[in-house]
C-alpha positions in Angstrom: 84.7 95.6 100.2 85.8 97.9 97.3 87.9 97.7 94.0 90.3 100.3 93.2 89.2 101.9 90.0 91.7 104.6 89.5 94.2 106.7 91.2 93.7 110.6 91.0 97.1 112.1 90.2 95.7 115.6 90.1 97.0 116.3 93.7 100.1 114.0 93.3 100.6 110.6 94.9 103.2 111.5 97.4 104.2 114.5 99.7 107.5 115.6 101.2 107.9 115.0 105.0 110.4 115.9 107.7 112.5 112.7 108.0 112.7 113.1 111.8 109.0 113.4 112.7 107.3 112.2 109.5 105.2 115.3 109.2 104.4 117.3 106.0 106.8 120.1 105.4 105.8 123.5 104.1 107.2 125.5 101.3 108.1 129.0 102.4 109.6 131.8 100.2 112.9 132.8 100.5 114.0 136.5 101.3 116.2 138.2 98.8 119.0 140.4 99.7 118.9 144.1 98.9 121.3 143.7 96.0 118.8 141.6 94.2 120.9 138.5 94.4 118.4 135.6 93.5 121.0 132.8 93.2 119.1 131.1 96.0 116.0 129.1 95.0 112.7 130.8 95.3 111.6 128.7 98.3 112.8 126.4 100.9 111.2 123.9 103.2 110.1 124.2 106.9 109.0 121.6 109.3 106.3 123.2 111.6 106.6 120.3 114.2 110.4 120.5 114.4 110.5 124.3 113.7 113.5 123.7 111.4 114.3 125.1 108.0 115.4 122.9 105.3 115.1 119.7 107.2 116.2 116.3 105.8 113.2 115.4 103.5 111.6 111.9 102.9 108.8 111.3 100.4 105.8 109.5 101.8 102.8 108.2 100.0 99.6 110.0 100.0 97.4 108.2 97.4 93.9 109.6 96.3 91.9 106.4 95.2 88.8 106.1 93.4 87.1 103.1 94.5 84.0 101.2 93.4 81.6 98.9 95.4 78.2 97.4 94.7 76.4 100.7 94.9 78.7 103.4 93.5 82.1 105.0 93.5 83.8 107.2 96.2 87.2 108.7 97.1 89.6 107.2 99.8 92.9 108.8 100.9 95.6 106.4 101.6 98.6 107.3 103.5 102.2 106.0 103.8 102.0 103.0 106.3 99.1 101.5 104.6 100.1 102.2 101.2 103.4 100.3 101.9 101.2 97.3 103.1 99.7 97.3 99.6 102.9 98.0 97.3 105.3 96.2 99.5 107.9 99.0 98.9 108.7 102.5 100.3 107.8 105.7 98.4 111.6 106.2 98.0 112.0 103.3 95.7 109.5 104.5 93.0 110.5 107.1 90.1 108.7 110.2 90.6 106.6 109.7 87.4 103.1 110.9 86.8 101.9 107.6 88.1 104.5 104.8 88.6 103.7 101.4 87.4 103.6 99.9 90.9 100.6 102.2 91.7 98.8 101.5 88.5 99.1 97.8 89.4 96.7 98.5 92.2 93.9 99.2 89.7 91.4 96.5 89.5 92.3 95.0 92.9 89.7 94.3 95.6 90.3 94.8 99.4 88.4 95.3 102.6 88.8 98.9 103.7 88.0 100.3 107.2 87.2 103.9 106.5 87.2 106.8 109.0 84.4 109.4 108.8 85.4 112.8 110.2 83.4 115.8 110.9 84.2 117.3 107.5 82.6 114.3 105.8 79.2 114.6 107.3 79.0 118.3 108.3 80.7 120.0 105.1 79.8 117.1 102.7 83.7 116.3 102.1 83.6 113.5 99.9 87.1 111.9 100.6 87.3 109.5 103.4 90.6 108.4 105.1 91.3 104.7 105.2 92.3 103.6 108.7 92.8 99.8 107.8 93.2 97.4 104.8 92.5 93.8 104.8 94.3 92.1 101.9 94.0 88.4 102.8 92.0 86.7 100.2 90.5 84.2 102.4 88.9 87.0 104.5 87.8 88.9 101.6 86.0 85.7 100.3 84.4 85.1 103.6 83.2 88.6 103.8 81.8 88.3 100.2 80.0 85.1 101.0 78.3 86.7 104.0 77.4 90.1 102.6 76.6 88.9 99.0 75.2 85.4 99.5 74.4 83.4 96.3 70.7 83.2 95.6 69.7 79.6 94.2 
């Protein structure tokens, strides 16, 4: 059980994905012709899964959360489907601001998180953990809190 203390926007809060396979697209530099014609943009997008240049793009959530529990803070990574569960709106509905209001409204809220610990976390001391499930039901959160943090008389 953790409370969202902040959203780290240093690495952004969304990524561009291929609309077909929902995988991250890559920025690839464009080649310039021999005449130095640089009217084309400096880069284009490429989907390594579809093997398509300039696929149809769709922004998807990738939230870097700073969370607090009763012991200390940590960093959790929250991807699109679970972020939609918390925000109740797709990434496409938000303005690409530094951090939209809908995201800031998550700060201070407490949820139960199931966190995946990957090889990088224990072998290389990578300090960001992927969230694999979120429980938002207040009754379940209260029951968990009663069991884990019983009141002492």
